[in-house]
Structure formats: structure tokens, C-alpha cells
Backbone as CSV, one residue per row, in Angstrom:
resi,resn,N_x,N_y,N_z,CA_x,CA_y,CA_z,C_x,C_y,C_z
1,UNK,177.720,60.279,182.976,177.951,60.775,184.065,177.533,60.127,184.593
2,UNK,178.363,60.797,186.015,178.455,60.107,187.091,177.695,60.736,188.137
3,UNK,176.765,60.096,188.833,175.704,60.482,189.919,176.605,60.554,191.265
4,UNK,176.544,61.186,192.069,176.967,61.270,193.554,176.129,61.725,194.443
5,UNK,175.652,60.520,195.540,175.041,61.010,197.079,175.480,62.480,197.524
6,UNK,175.160,63.601,197.400,175.273,64.486,198.149,174.517,65.300,199.075
7,UNK,174.676,65.473,200.341,173.395,65.229,200.960,172.948,67.035,200.729
8,UNK,171.766,67.485,201.247,171.373,68.773,200.425,171.946,69.804,201.536
9,UNK,172.188,71.040,200.449,172.519,72.271,201.659,172.051,72.943,202.532
10,UNK,172.443,72.839,203.624,171.406,73.280,204.819,171.875,74.802,205.025
11,UNK,170.708,75.786,204.116,171.230,77.328,204.471,170.441,77.552,205.875
12,UNK,170.531,78.944,206.110,169.964,79.795,207.440,168.373,79.656,207.197
13,UNK,168.340,79.750,206.369,166.371,79.752,206.020,165.787,78.301,206.299
14,UNK,166.683,76.850,206.037,166.163,75.864,205.988,166.266,75.583,207.984
15,UNK,167.445,76.070,208.284,167.729,76.106,209.484,166.992,76.750,210.401
16,UNK,166.234,77.882,210.459,165.583,78.858,211.183,163.640,77.698,210.811
17,UNK,163.758,77.439,210.042,162.167,76.756,209.466,162.112,75.774,210.574
18,UNK,163.076,74.764,210.690,163.242,73.725,212.084,163.305,74.059,212.954
19,UNK,163.758,75.507,213.422,163.883,75.647,215.236,162.479,76.517,215.337
20,UNK,161.957,76.848,214.421,160.661,77.381,214.730,161.203,79.091,214.804
21,UNK,162.171,79.674,213.933,162.388,80.665,214.223,162.583,81.432,212.834
22,UNK,162.248,82.672,212.271,162.378,83.438,210.868,163.862,83.887,210.917
23,UNK,164.143,84.631,209.958,165.552,84.889,209.459,165.609,86.197,210.810
24,UNK,165.061,87.183,211.264,164.709,88.069,211.609,165.084,86.984,213.248
25,UNK,164.748,85.991,213.948,164.893,85.032,215.251,163.856,85.178,215.583
26,UNK,162.907,85.649,214.970,161.367,85.761,215.543,160.598,84.542,215.698
27,UNK,160.315,83.816,216.684,159.508,82.793,216.873,158.370,82.737,216.083
28,UNK,157.861,81.430,215.710,156.690,81.199,214.850,155.667,79.989,215.094
29,UNK,155.208,79.839,214.908,153.876,78.655,214.347,153.554,78.635,213.646
30,UNK,153.479,77.451,212.969,152.773,77.719,211.268,151.928,76.741,211.726
31,UNK,150.370,77.409,211.048,148.994,76.777,211.059,148.276,76.666,209.961
32,UNK,147.980,75.577,210.233,146.609,75.158,208.608,145.630,75.667,209.312
33,UNK,145.087,77.002,208.529,143.781,77.300,208.931,142.620,76.514,208.141
34,UNK,141.776,75.430,208.752,140.888,74.533,207.814,140.119,75.291,207.870
35,UNK,139.690,76.136,208.058,138.357,77.616,207.515,138.642,77.654,205.568
36,UNK,139.591,77.878,205.682,140.297,78.523,203.992,141.187,78.068,203.861
37,UNK,141.419,76.689,204.004,142.803,75.733,203.652,144.067,76.873,203.139
38,UNK,144.348,77.626,204.243,145.376,78.656,203.962,146.275,78.308,204.902
39,UNK,147.840,78.190,204.973,148.782,77.900,206.092,149.416,79.344,206.209
40,UNK,149.574,79.777,207.203,150.034,81.400,207.778,151.084,80.807,208.852
41,UNK,152.039,81.758,209.294,152.800,81.624,210.356,152.099,82.626,211.015
42,UNK,152.014,81.998,212.961,151.943,82.988,213.601,152.949,83.001,214.627
43,UNK,153.011,84.586,214.894,154.199,85.024,215.517,153.787,85.351,217.075
44,UNK,154.976,85.056,217.988,154.786,85.697,219.629,154.368,86.872,219.947
45,UNK,153.497,87.099,220.838,153.750,88.421,221.192,154.874,89.058,221.837
46,UNK,155.049,90.478,221.658,156.033,90.757,222.361,156.239,90.570,224.154
47,UNK,155.166,89.909,224.396,155.310,90.187,225.759,155.931,88.565,226.208
48,UNK,155.703,87.554,225.101,156.068,86.397,225.162,154.884,85.218,225.595
49,UNK,154.132,85.898,225.812,152.855,85.198,226.350,152.051,83.909,225.835
50,UNK,152.014,84.491,224.301,150.388,83.876,223.596,151.582,83.993,221.884
51,UNK,151.202,82.929,221.509,151.277,83.085,219.905,149.792,83.944,218.973
52,UNK,149.778,84.663,218.110,148.945,85.487,217.959,148.759,85.629,216.321
53,UNK,147.794,85.093,215.870,147.365,85.345,214.232,146.188,85.166,213.936
54,UNK,146.346,85.574,212.143,144.718,85.320,211.803,144.849,84.535,210.184
55,UNK,143.818,84.074,210.214,143.647,83.535,208.896,144.445,84.299,207.533
56,UNK,144.582,84.128,206.515,145.253,85.282,205.563,144.070,85.318,204.718
57,UNK,143.139,84.560,204.484,141.857,84.746,203.335,140.697,85.278,204.724
58,UNK,140.304,85.093,205.386,139.031,85.324,206.187,139.573,85.959,207.470
59,UNK,140.394,86.551,207.821,140.629,87.163,209.125,140.619,86.419,210.327
60,UNK,140.431,85.017,210.371,139.868,84.027,211.646,140.978,84.054,212.531
61,UNK,140.819,84.890,213.648,142.091,84.531,214.855,141.726,83.347,215.572
62,UNK,143.240,83.117,215.769,143.568,82.337,216.309,144.926,82.308,217.846
63,UNK,144.582,81.937,218.797,145.577,82.139,220.027,146.197,80.739,220.654
64,UNK,147.873,80.951,220.618,148.057,79.880,221.304,148.657,80.077,222.508
65,UNK,148.496,79.973,223.543,148.912,80.468,225.097,150.376,79.473,225.550
66,UNK,150.841,80.670,225.901,152.760,79.477,226.318,152.376,79.343,227.758
67,UNK,153.194,78.166,227.740,153.151,77.814,229.611,153.531,76.751,230.103
68,UNK,153.363,76.178,231.135,153.644,75.081,231.766,152.271,73.935,231.050
69,UNK,153.118,72.925,230.928,152.055,71.868,230.354,151.627,71.648,228.990
70,UNK,152.498,72.973,228.136,152.271,72.741,226.593,152.546,71.947,226.085
71,UNK,152.953,72.089,224.707,153.313,71.191,223.902,154.263,71.868,223.027
72,UNK,155.109,70.806,222.274,156.680,71.289,221.840,156.546,71.474,220.197
73,UNK,154.935,71.349,219.668,154.879,70.847,218.371,154.909,72.916,217.751
74,UNK,155.693,72.388,216.440,155.714,74.149,215.776,154.679,73.909,214.492
75,UNK,154.007,73.226,214.167,153.097,72.944,213.621,151.766,72.373,213.640
76,UNK,150.412,73.635,213.723,149.341,73.003,213.933,148.086,73.265,213.198
77,UNK,146.898,72.176,213.059,145.921,72.729,212.186,144.540,73.560,213.176
78,UNK,144.153,74.563,212.425,143.026,75.468,213.075,141.988,74.902,212.636
79,UNK,140.845,74.429,213.359,139.461,73.956,212.605,138.590,74.438,213.406
């Protein structure tokens, strides 16, 4: 049997994850909630001023402000 070095297929879902948008084009941040060791996506509000979300287990709220001098990171840890 022969094996070939074939690069993995890049579908729309994997490209969306890398760009920080979901399949519908909604921007999100990935957040690891340290309180319950749970991961969730936090979506941008309609006004485009913040990313808002909650821990999927205990509902702890997080808010990330969008503005000048911010970070380009797409994944965060909330402690």
C-alpha cells in the first residue's frame, strides 16, 4: 500500500474558525471559562461595540470591548 503526503482539505468551517467568523459570517471570540472549565463562543453585539457572552454552565457573564489599542487575539481565557 502506498501513502502520499496529501494536505488536509480546508472546508468552509475550518476557514471560518481561523478567521473568527461562524458559518453565517457572525464574528466571535473563543473563550475558555476557568470557573467551570468550559469553552464557548462569544459573539459581537449588533452595535459592534462589544463581544458579549456567558459561561455555558454557570452563566458567568463576560464582555470584551472593541476599540483602538485592543488585541487581535481570537481566543481568550476568562478567570
